[in-house]
N, C-alpha and C positions, 0 to 999 in steps of 0.2 A: 353338491362338494360329496368326493367322495368319500364314506368311511372307512370299511376297509374293501379287501378283496379276494374272493372263495377260490379262481384262479387266475391263470395271463388271459383268461377271454372272457371274465364275468366284473362289474363291477359294481358292486350295493352303495343304493343311492335310493336318500329318504324320500316315501312321495308325501305321506300323512302325517301330521299330526296325531296325535292320541286320540280316540274317539270321537277324528273327524268327521269320519264317514259312520252315518249308520245302520244300526241292524236292519239288511232285508233294501239296502241300497246300491247302486253301484256310480261310476265317474270316473273320465278320463282323468292320467294325467300323460303328460310329454318330458320325458328327461331328455334334453340334446338332441337327437332326431329318432329318437323311439316312443309312442305313446301306447299306451298301455290300458286296459278298463282293470281297475281296481276295484273289488265287492265286499260286500261280508255278508254273510253268510251263515245262520247260526252259527256265531257269536268268532266265526274265524273268519280269514282273510284271502283269499285268492284274486291273482293276476296275470290278467288272460294278455290275451294276440288285440289288439283294440279294434281289428279290422278283420269282418269275416269273411272267410275264404269264398265263398260261392261269390258275393257283390260287391266285395270291401265295405258293406254299412259299418256305422264308429257303432259297434260294441258298449262303450262308454256314454250312446247317449241316450241305452237300451231300459230295462226294468226287469224287475226278477219277479215273476210271476208264475204262484203253486212252484216253489222249490227250485225254476230254471232262470234261465238269465234269455228272456228273449230279445233278437237280432229288432233295433227299430223297422229295416228297409221292407224284409221279406219272414219275418215273425219266424225263424227256425231259430232255435229250443236249444242251450249247451246248459250243462254244469258249472256255477257260479262258481264252483273249486275248482275240478278235472281241466275243464273243458270240455268234458265230452259231450254230444247228442246222443242222445238216449237213445237206443234201438238201431242205430244206426255206425259206423266203422272210420266217419268222420268226426272233426271234433277240432278245437281254436287250442294253440301253443301259451303253454303258461309260462310262467312265470316263479322264481324260487322265491319266496315272502317270510321275512322275520318278525318281528314286532318285542319294538326293545323299547326300553322306557321311554326314549324321546321320542319315540312315534316307530312307523311302519314304512319298513324298508323294502324293496325287491334289488333284488339280483340282474341287473340287465346286460347283454351284451357292448363290449370294449368295443367301438366304433373302432371301422377301421379307415386307416389314411381311406380321402374322395378320390376312386379310381376316374380319370376322366371320362366324358362322354363324349358322343357328337354333338352334342350341342356344345359343348365346349370347346371344340374343332369350330367348328362353323361361327361362335362370337368372339374369337380369335383372329379367325380372320377375315370377318367384320372389320374389328381395330384395323388388324393392321390392313386394308383398305380404308383408314380413317374416319370411319363410321363411332360418332364424336357424342351422339346423342341417342336414343331411343323414348316416344313418351308412349305409352299404354295401357293394357288391363291387365294386372295375372288373373289366371281362372285356367279350371281343373284342364282343362287341356292347352292349357301349354306351361306348364307350372317345372318341368323336367328346362325347358328352354330359356325360362326366367330364373330358372336358378344356372345357368352357366352365363346370365346377365349378371346374376350377381355378385357373380365371382370376380368377374372384369371392373364390374362398379369400386367394389371392398381394395381391388388392388390400382384404382383410381385411374386406370383405362377409359372406362366410360360415364355417363354420365344419363342415368334413367326418370323420367318423370312416371309417377302414378296418377293420370288423370280419370276425372268422372265421366267420360262419354268418349267413344273411340271413336268418334266423329274430329274429336278436337286433337286425338292425336295424327290423323291424319291429315289435318290441318295444317297444325306445326307444323309437323318435321315439311311439308310443301313451303309452307313460306321461308324456314328454314333454307333448303337447295335454291328459293326464288334471292333470297338476300346474296347467300356463301357462293353458290354454284354448285357447292357442296352434298351430296345425301344423308341426308336422316333413315332414322327408322323409325314405325311404329312399330305395336307389336298387340292381337288381341286373341282370342278363343278362340273354337272353329265355333262354326253355326253364325249363329247373333253378334256378338264378337266381332266377327269380319264382317260380313255385311255390310253393319253397323262404317265399319271403316272408309268404302267405298266412295259417297259424296267428295270426300276430301284427296282422296288418291284421281275421282274422276280433275279436278283440282289442277292436281298436281302434273295430272298425263296432257293437260288441252293447254298449260298454263309453260309445259317443259320447263319440270321440275322435279332432279335427281331425288325419288325416293324410294324404302329398301322394307318392302311388307313382310312381317313374322306372322306368320297365324298359325294357329295350333288346329290339329285333324282328329276323329274321332280317330283308334287302332285300326291297322291297316286288319286286324283280323273279320271287325265288323263292315268296312269301309262293303259299301254297294245295298245290301237289303235296304242301309233304312235306318241306320242307326238313331239314340236318343244326340240331335244335334249339327248331324250328317246335310253338311250340303255339295254340289257337286262344286268348291271351290277354284276348281280349276275353271270352269262354265262362271261361275259368277265372276271374276276379277278377268276371265277371257279379251273384252277389248281395252279393262282400263288399264291392263298388265302390258307392256309389252313381251316382257318374258315371267315368267311363271314353269316352278318344276314342284313337284309335289319330291320330298327329302325321302329315300327306303334305306331300307337295311345295310343294300349291297352298292348304293350309291358311293359319287365320289365326292365326299361328305366335301372339303376344303374345295372344290375344281368347282362343286354346286352355287358356290357363295362368289371363287371369285367370276362366274361366265357373272352371276345375277350382277354384283357392284360395275362390274362391266360395262355390264349394258348400261344398268342406271347412267355410269359415269358419261359415256359417250353420245347418248341418244336421247340424255337426257329426256328421262322420265319413270317409271315403273316399275321395279322387277320383285315379285311377290315370290317367297316360298312357303310349305305348306307340309308343319310338323307334323307326322300323325304321333299322337303319342307316345308309345313303345318306341319308337324309333330316336327321341331325345334324349332317354338315357341311356341309350344302349352304347355299354363298352366302347370305347377310342380307347386307349392306355397310349398308344405309340406312335398313332398319327402325327402328324404334322399340318399345324394350319400355313394355308394360302396367303397372297399377298395378290400387289400391285406390280413390283420387282417383273419386268420385261415384257407385260398382258397390257398395257398403253402404248397409242403414239399422240405425238402430238397434234392436236389441234387446230394448228396456225396456218393452215392450206392457201393459199394463197390464192386468186382468181384465174382464170386460163387469160392468156394473152390478147385475145381477137374481145375478147367483153372490155377490159382496160382502155386499150385502143377506142373502142368507141367512150367509150364514158367520158372520158376524156377530151375528146371534139366534139361531143354534144355539152359539155361545160365548157368550153375553148369561144363558143358562138352565143354563152350563155350574157347577158346583161344582169337576172335577176335569179340567180339560182334560191333555192330556199332546199336546207336540207330539215328532216324529217324521222324525230327521233322515237323509237320501241321500247319495248324492254330486251327485245334482242341483244340491243346494243351498251345494256349496262355495266358490263366490264370492258367495255372500248373506248370510254371516251371523251378521254383523253385526246386519242387524236382524231376526233370528231370535234371535238370543239378546238383545235389548230386548224383544220379543215376550213370550216366555217369561220374562224376569223382570218385566211387566208382569202376566201372566198367572199367577202364579209358579207357573208350568207345566213340572213334568221334562223333562227332555230327554233324548231316545233319538235312536241312531243304530242304522242298516244298519251289516252291516260297512265295504262301500265305504267309510260315510260316516266309520267309527275316527277319532276326531282332530279332527272336524269341531268338537269342543267343549269345554275342558279338562273329563279325568275329577274334578280338583279344583274344579270350577269346581259351587257350592254347587246349582245344579239339576243339574249333570252325573250320567246314570244308566248309562255305554258302553253296550256295547254290546246289540242287541234281536237271539236267535234262533241257532244251530247252534252261530255262536262267538263268543257274549254272556256273560254275565252275568249271575247271578240278579237282582239287579236292578235290570234295564232290563225283565223281561218280569215282574216285582211293579209295577210303577208301572203300565204297560199292561192289565194284567187291572182294576187298581184303579181306573185311569178312569174317566169317564163322558163325554168325546167326544177323536177325536185328530184333529191337526191335522199332518199328513202333506206334509212339505216335499222333494221332487227326488226320491223312491225309485222303484222298481218294485216294489213290491209280492213279491223273490221268494217263492219255500216256503221258503228258507234264512233270511229274518229272519221270516215266519211272523206278520206284521202282522194281527191277528187282523180279521174282519173282524162281528166283534158288539159292535162298538161305533161309534153316531153320527163319522163319516169324514169330514173335512174334507179333500179332498186336493188341493196345487195345483205345478201343472208347466208348462214355457214349449212340450213337447210335447202337443197335444190326444190323438194316440193314447194315451196312457201314461195319461190318465186312465182311472180305470176299470177297466182291461186287463184285469181276470182275474172281476172281481164289482163290484157298482153297489155306488157310496162313495155318501154324504147329500149333500156339496155335493161336487161337478168345481169345478175354480177353475182356464181356461188365461192364466195371465202368467207373469211373470216375478216370478221370487221375488220378490228385492228391492222388485222394489211394490210386491209382494201385500203383504208386511210392512208397508213407508209406509202403506200406505190402509188395512190393518185398524188399528197403533197410530196414524191418523187418527182412524177411526171408535172405538177405546178409549181417550178419555184416561187413565183409571182403572179396575177390573176390583178394588175392592169383594167380590165377592160371589163369590169363586177363593181355594180356601182354602190358606195356604204352608203346601209341604212337605218344605220345606229340613231342618228335622228329623227328621224323617221319611227323608229322604234319607240323610243323614247316616247314622243307626244303619244304613239297612241295607247304607251303604258297609264300616259296622266290623264285620259278620257275616262281608260278604262275604271281606277283608281274615281277618280272624280262620283262616276257612276256607282260603286261601291260605296260609296261614303252616301249618296244619296239613298240608296236600300238600309245603309243602318238604320237611317233615322224612319224609316215607315215601319214602325212596330203600331200595332193595332190591339195591345192589349191582350193581346192573344199568346201570349209566349213569345221569345225569346227570337229572332230573327236568326238564319243561318246568316246572314253577312255581319250583321256582329259576332256571334259565334264564333268564325273561323279568323275575324280582324283579330279577336283578341289572342286565335292560339297562336295566328303568326305572328304576335305580339310577345309571345309568350314561349312557345316550343324552342328547346337546346337549337340550335344552328345545323346541327349535326345531328335529329336526333333520330331512327327510326320508326314511319308513321305507317302503323296497319288498320285497314278502314275500311267497312265491311258493303251493305250492296244496299240502296235506295237514295232517298229522295239527298238523306245526311252523304252520302258519295259523292253525288252530284256537287254538291253545294261547295265538299271539299275541295272536288277539283277546280270548279268557276271562282272560290276566296281566298283558301291560303295561300299563299306565297310560299315557293321551296326558299332556302338559303340554299343549305348541301345535308336538308336531310336525304333520307331511304323510303322509300313508300312502296308501298306490298300491299298487293289488291288480288282478289279474285277474281283473273279478267277474261278469261272466254269463258270461261264455267258464270261466272258471277251470281256464285253460292252465299246469298244471306245465313251469315253465323256468322260470316272466316275471320272476321275482323279482333276476336279478342282471344280466341286460340289460335292467331297469326303469331299476336303477339308473345306469347309464349313461347313458342318457336323462336322468333326475333331473340327474346330475350338471350336467348340458349348462344346465340351467336356474341353476344354481350361480354359472356364471360368466358372464350377463349384470347387469354394470352396472346400477344404479335402478332392482331389478328385489326383489318382494318374496322372492325362494329366492336372490340374490346372499349367496356367504361361506357358506353353513348346509351341516352335513356331510350326508351322503349313508348310510343303513345298510341292507344289505338282509340280508335275511334270508328261509333256505331250507333243505329237507332237501336228504340226501344226493342221493336220487332227479331233484329239482329241478334242484340242484344238474351235479348229473351232464351234463344234456343242452346247456349248452351250458357246460360248465365252458374251454373255449378260450378266451373271451373274459375272461377275466382276466388274459391278454394284451396284450388293447384296452388294457386297464383300466394295463396296467404300459406303455404304449408312447405313452399321452396321457399322465401321470402323474396318473388319475382319484384324487382322494382321497374312495373307497369303505372302508366299515366291512363285509367280508362274516361274517355272525355262521349257521354253518353244522353243523344236527343231525343227527350222524352216526347211525345206527339201525340201519346195514345190511339196512332191510328196506323198504321199502312200506306202512311202518307203519298212513298209512291206508287202503289195498285187504288188510289185511288185516283187517282191526277191521272194514275191509262184508264178504269174505268170512265171518267169524266168525259177523256181527249174520247173512248171506241161513241158515243150516247151512250155507257152506260149509266144507270143507277150504281151511286157507291154503294156496297151492299160486302156487310161480313168484312172491312176491315179495321172496324175500329177493336180496340185495344186495351183488356182491363188489367193495369199495371202495381206493382206495392211501388213503397214510397225505396226508388233503386238504392240513393241514398241509407237510406234506415238497414236494406239490404246485406251495402257492403263492409256495413258498421259489426253489422250479427254474426258474418264472415269472419270478421276479424280484421277487414280493410280499411282505409279513411275511406268515408265518404262523405261527401257534400252536397246539399241542392242549389241550386240558381235561378232564380225564377223573376231576373231583374239582368236587366246587361250589362246593368253601372255595378254588379258584383262579381263577373265574368273574368274580368283582370286579376281580381287576388284569390280568387277561387282556385284559381287556373295553378300562379304562381305557388300556396302553399300545397299545393297535392303533386308539382311536377317536384316542389322540395321535400314533399316523404320519400323515407328513404325504402316504401318498398308498395304495395300494391296500395290504387287510390284511383277512386272513381268519382270522380265529375257529373253532373246529371242535374241536365240544364232542361227546363222546362222551355222546348219550343212550339214556336208558330210552326202547324203543319199547312198551313197556306201561302208561308213567305217563304222559301225556298229558292 
């Protein structure tokens, strides 16, 4: 609190209580944004700039030796009262000191108003483009940028989440993009912080999720020779980022963000901005932020007329058409379902598309492929034409090339990527389905297969019940776990799943209603599940959106959860209402299974785990452990009702998946 001022440029502030600092000792004291090194030498007090002029070492962490204050970083000596360096012309700035009855006071410079910086201009531009959330870790090479983010957070225009590992930040941003179709950002320092982002950014890259990566960098004056934590970030991000630029002092700073955001939005991938340390705080007082006005075109692209004609002709000759939807159809399902109902077509999904049509819909047939149901594969094999919307034809999905295929995708390079298809259609899915509906006002020639679909579901549900009863005393079966989760999870929950046997079982046994499912699709990265839940939860905080207020559930095995275990404290810190279901079998079960299948010895797949439920409680979350299937429903119900982070640890049978 200011007590008096010697001039309009200084203000006296109390820094120490009487006799708080012992003779011969030093200490740093921060008032506002200024830090001084307080010294006591030969009964007198000194106040020196805390920053050594050579390498920026914190003098307040040094010591007085032989009457001189020694810098803790490189051993340079200064007079502890005058700041002079004996024998040299340089020294450290000093501040006036007064000893008063109630303590020691120092005359600080009166703080000037903040001058807008390059970081301010660029962060303001990000906000104008719709960036609402940033996950990251603040560090020494992104402090100026972090300060720009802080100002927007304090203005209520941005949310920031400090994570424990940068990989979680990238996964969270990727998951947010997959769920909403809108970009979010992740922040890291130079060197190891930036490289830690790469796995999550590759997840965004291959699953076409819009993400903005922000990384610090060393000062431009030392860039090149190999300074501390310097790596070639343009090269490191060269394949994962479809757009990457270094921010220079002479750059058009708002325009760089405009281009980065335009690329991430239209190309649905990763954009990367590299911020050298000194450029972040460069004054930009009169610079104006950018924005999306006039920079984006509509993406409602209609397919070529010839392609549409060919598709209509094929469908008019089909008696048993089947529709397959992938993640790319996520935002166009209303038209897809209407087309399916008109064609009486069973609807199958890829695993990434799980939940895009309800499993209780009369035409819904669940997931196709390795993580799927026998219902989906049956109807694909019995079809005489396939209409594929927004799917990548992954080998894990197994879409047969032995049937005539109409494939619709907004990306022409995805069409017929692995083999020829009968009718490749380049166009937005929503536009294409609308045009097909106009061209097919009635479809009396197709077979109505609803009764057959219902019978196939009955057969599969009977089989699932048998598998629930097959417990062998080695833990709870996956069939039981996901039957209980099907009963307990809110119909509109957002479910984030990890990688491994737990994920295959989720695809096979969990029945979706209106849930949205997020996963690491083409990358298949273990550890995705819980960090993805951090990203999904942020979307649930946005009022006026389809995600507001929805429950977030994440699912993983012990191997995946162990990779980002500390992020549970992130969820606690921000009060995130996430329920995590953890299948603990003390094993990398999927890898053991693959070793057996490949006729290898099972080796190095066993895990040593803590009591995860107790760990959750130690972190401040709710934690409950289940070792009997009869406990599942009650435990899940309690956890889902908990208003903050909750973990249900299920002791699972590694053999029964």
